[in-house]
C-alpha positions as CSV (number, residue, x, y, z in Angstrom):
1,M,-100.2,-69.7,-200.5
2,K,-96.9,-68.5,-199.0
3,T,-96.6,-68.1,-195.2
4,A,-94.9,-65.5,-193.4
5,R,-92.2,-67.9,-192.5
6,S,-91.4,-68.9,-196.0
7,I,-91.2,-65.2,-197.1
8,A,-88.9,-64.3,-194.1
9,T,-86.7,-67.3,-195.0
10,K,-86.4,-66.1,-198.6
11,L,-85.7,-62.6,-197.7
12,S,-83.1,-63.5,-195.1
13,K,-81.3,-65.5,-197.7
14,R,-81.5,-62.6,-200.3
15,M,-81.0,-59.5,-198.2
16,P,-78.2,-58.5,-195.9
17,I,-79.2,-57.7,-192.4
18,R,-78.5,-53.9,-192.8
19,A,-80.9,-53.8,-195.8
20,A,-83.4,-55.5,-193.9
21,L,-83.1,-53.2,-190.9
22,L,-83.2,-50.1,-193.1
23,S,-86.4,-51.3,-194.8
24,L,-87.9,-51.8,-191.3
25,A,-86.8,-48.4,-190.1
26,L,-88.2,-46.6,-193.3
27,L,-91.5,-48.5,-193.0
28,S,-91.9,-47.6,-189.2
29,A,-91.1,-43.9,-190.0
30,A,-93.8,-43.6,-192.6
31,P,-96.6,-42.9,-190.1
32,I,-94.7,-40.3,-188.3
33,A,-94.0,-38.5,-191.6
34,A,-97.7,-38.7,-192.4
35,D,-98.7,-37.4,-189.1
36,A,-96.4,-34.4,-189.4
37,A,-97.8,-33.5,-192.8
38,G,-101.3,-34.4,-191.5
39,R,-102.8,-37.6,-192.7
40,N,-105.1,-35.5,-194.7
41,G,-102.4,-33.6,-196.6
42,L,-102.6,-30.4,-194.4
43,E,-99.7,-29.6,-192.2
44,R,-100.2,-30.0,-188.5
45,P,-97.3,-28.0,-187.1
46,A,-95.4,-29.1,-184.1
47,S,-95.0,-25.3,-183.0
48,H,-97.4,-22.6,-183.5
49,E,-94.7,-20.1,-182.6
50,A,-92.5,-21.3,-185.3
51,V,-95.5,-20.9,-187.9
52,L,-96.0,-17.2,-186.6
53,R,-92.2,-16.4,-186.7
54,E,-92.2,-17.6,-190.5
55,A,-95.3,-15.6,-191.1
56,A,-93.6,-12.5,-189.7
57,R,-90.5,-13.3,-191.9
58,E,-92.3,-14.0,-195.1
59,R,-95.1,-11.5,-194.5
60,T,-97.8,-14.3,-195.1
61,V,-101.1,-15.0,-193.6
62,V,-101.7,-18.0,-191.5
63,V,-104.7,-19.8,-192.8
64,A,-105.7,-22.2,-190.0
65,L,-108.3,-25.0,-190.2
66,F,-109.6,-25.9,-186.7
67,S,-111.1,-29.3,-187.2
68,L,-112.4,-32.4,-185.3
69,P,-111.4,-36.0,-186.0
70,G,-114.1,-37.7,-188.2
71,C,-115.8,-34.4,-189.0
72,P,-117.3,-34.9,-192.6
73,F,-117.4,-31.0,-193.0
74,C,-113.9,-30.7,-192.1
75,E,-112.9,-33.3,-194.6
76,A,-115.0,-31.4,-197.3
77,I,-113.1,-28.2,-196.6
78,R,-109.8,-29.9,-196.8
79,R,-110.6,-31.7,-200.0
80,D,-112.5,-29.0,-201.8
81,Q,-110.7,-25.8,-200.7
82,L,-107.7,-26.1,-198.6
83,R,-105.5,-28.8,-200.2
84,H,-105.3,-26.8,-203.3
85,L,-104.6,-23.6,-201.5
86,A,-101.8,-25.3,-199.6
87,R,-100.1,-26.4,-202.8
88,E,-100.2,-22.7,-204.0
89,Q,-99.0,-21.3,-200.6
90,A,-95.9,-19.5,-202.1
91,T,-97.9,-17.7,-204.8
92,Q,-100.8,-16.9,-202.6
93,R,-98.6,-15.6,-199.6
94,V,-100.4,-17.9,-197.1
95,R,-99.4,-20.7,-194.8
96,V,-102.2,-23.3,-194.5
97,V,-102.2,-25.3,-191.3
98,E,-104.6,-27.5,-189.4
99,Y,-105.2,-27.9,-185.6
100,D,-107.3,-30.4,-184.0
101,L,-109.7,-28.8,-181.5
102,T,-109.2,-31.9,-179.2
103,D,-105.6,-32.2,-179.3
104,R,-104.0,-31.3,-175.8
105,R,-100.5,-32.6,-176.7
106,P,-98.2,-29.8,-176.2
107,F,-96.5,-27.9,-178.9
108,S,-92.7,-28.4,-179.1
109,G,-90.0,-25.7,-179.0
110,P,-89.8,-22.6,-176.9
111,A,-92.7,-20.2,-176.7
112,A,-92.0,-16.6,-177.9
113,R,-95.0,-14.9,-176.3
114,T,-96.0,-15.3,-172.7
115,P,-98.5,-16.8,-172.1
116,A,-98.4,-18.7,-175.4
117,P,-100.9,-21.4,-176.2
118,D,-99.3,-24.7,-175.3
119,S,-101.3,-27.0,-177.4
120,P,-103.8,-27.0,-180.4
121,A,-106.7,-27.2,-178.0
122,A,-105.3,-24.2,-176.0
123,L,-104.8,-22.2,-179.2
124,A,-108.4,-22.8,-180.3
125,A,-109.6,-21.7,-176.7
126,S,-107.4,-18.6,-176.8
127,L,-109.0,-17.6,-180.2
128,D,-112.5,-18.6,-178.8
129,V,-112.9,-21.3,-181.5
130,R,-115.8,-23.4,-180.5
131,L,-117.1,-25.1,-183.6
132,A,-115.5,-27.2,-186.4
133,P,-114.8,-26.6,-189.0
134,T,-113.5,-23.1,-188.4
135,V,-111.1,-21.3,-190.7
136,A,-109.2,-18.6,-189.1
137,F,-106.9,-16.0,-190.8
138,I,-104.1,-15.3,-188.3
139,G,-101.3,-12.6,-188.6
140,P,-97.8,-12.8,-187.5
141,D,-98.7,-11.5,-184.0
142,G,-101.0,-14.4,-183.4
143,K,-104.3,-12.3,-183.8
144,E,-107.1,-12.8,-186.4
145,I,-106.8,-10.4,-189.1
146,A,-110.0,-11.2,-191.2
147,E,-113.3,-12.6,-190.3
148,R,-113.2,-16.3,-189.7
149,L,-115.3,-18.8,-191.7
150,V,-117.4,-21.1,-189.6
151,G,-119.1,-24.3,-190.9
152,Y,-119.3,-25.4,-194.5
153,S,-122.9,-25.0,-195.6
154,S,-122.5,-23.6,-199.2
155,P,-119.6,-25.3,-201.1
156,D,-120.4,-23.4,-204.2
157,F,-119.6,-20.1,-202.7
158,Y,-117.0,-21.0,-200.0
159,G,-114.1,-20.6,-202.4
160,A,-115.2,-16.9,-203.1
161,Y,-115.6,-16.3,-199.3
162,L,-112.1,-17.8,-198.7
163,E,-110.5,-15.6,-201.3
164,Q,-112.3,-12.6,-200.0
165,R,-111.1,-13.4,-196.5
166,I,-107.4,-13.9,-197.7
167,A,-107.4,-10.6,-199.6
168,Q,-108.9,-8.9,-196.5
169,A,-106.1,-10.4,-194.4
170,H,-103.4,-9.3,-196.8
171,E,-104.8,-5.8,-196.9
172,R,-104.8,-5.6,-193.1
173,L,-101.3,-7.2,-193.0
174,G,-100.0,-4.6,-195.4
175,A,-101.4,-1.8,-193.2
176,R,-99.4,-2.9,-190.3
C-alpha cells in the first residue's frame, strides 16, 4: 500500500510546481462552486436583488424554494420537481432558486429597494414563510404573484399544482 509520502515524492518528481499549485487551487475551489450552484443542484443566489432585476429584464417568474438543511420533503421537491424545472428555465420563463430559512448570512451587492431583506432568512420572514418546504412564485417587484405551495404531501399531483401556479404567475405578470 502506498503512503502519502511516497505518492507526494512521485508527484514532485513528475509535476512542475506550477501544475501542482494549479491542481490544488482547482480542488479547493470546487466546494465554493458547488455551494454557489447549491449542493443539491438548485441555485442559491448571492443576491436576491440581482435575481429580481433579471426577472424584470427577462419577464420571468422567480420560483423560490424555501428549505431547511436535512429536510427530506425539501429534497424530494428538489429531486422530483424543481431540478427538472431548473434545467428548463429558459423555455418555461422561470428562474428557480433556493433559500435556506435559517441562513442569516447577508446577501452580497447593493440593495435596490429600501428596506431590502438582507439575508435568505430575512427574505423568508418578509414573505411570512414559516414552514419548509415552501415554494413561492415571486414577481420582479419582490411580491408573490401566485398562491404558494406549502409542504409536499402529494407527489403525484404536485407537478400539476406547480404548473398551475406558474401559469397563474405568468398570467399576473402579463397583466402588469
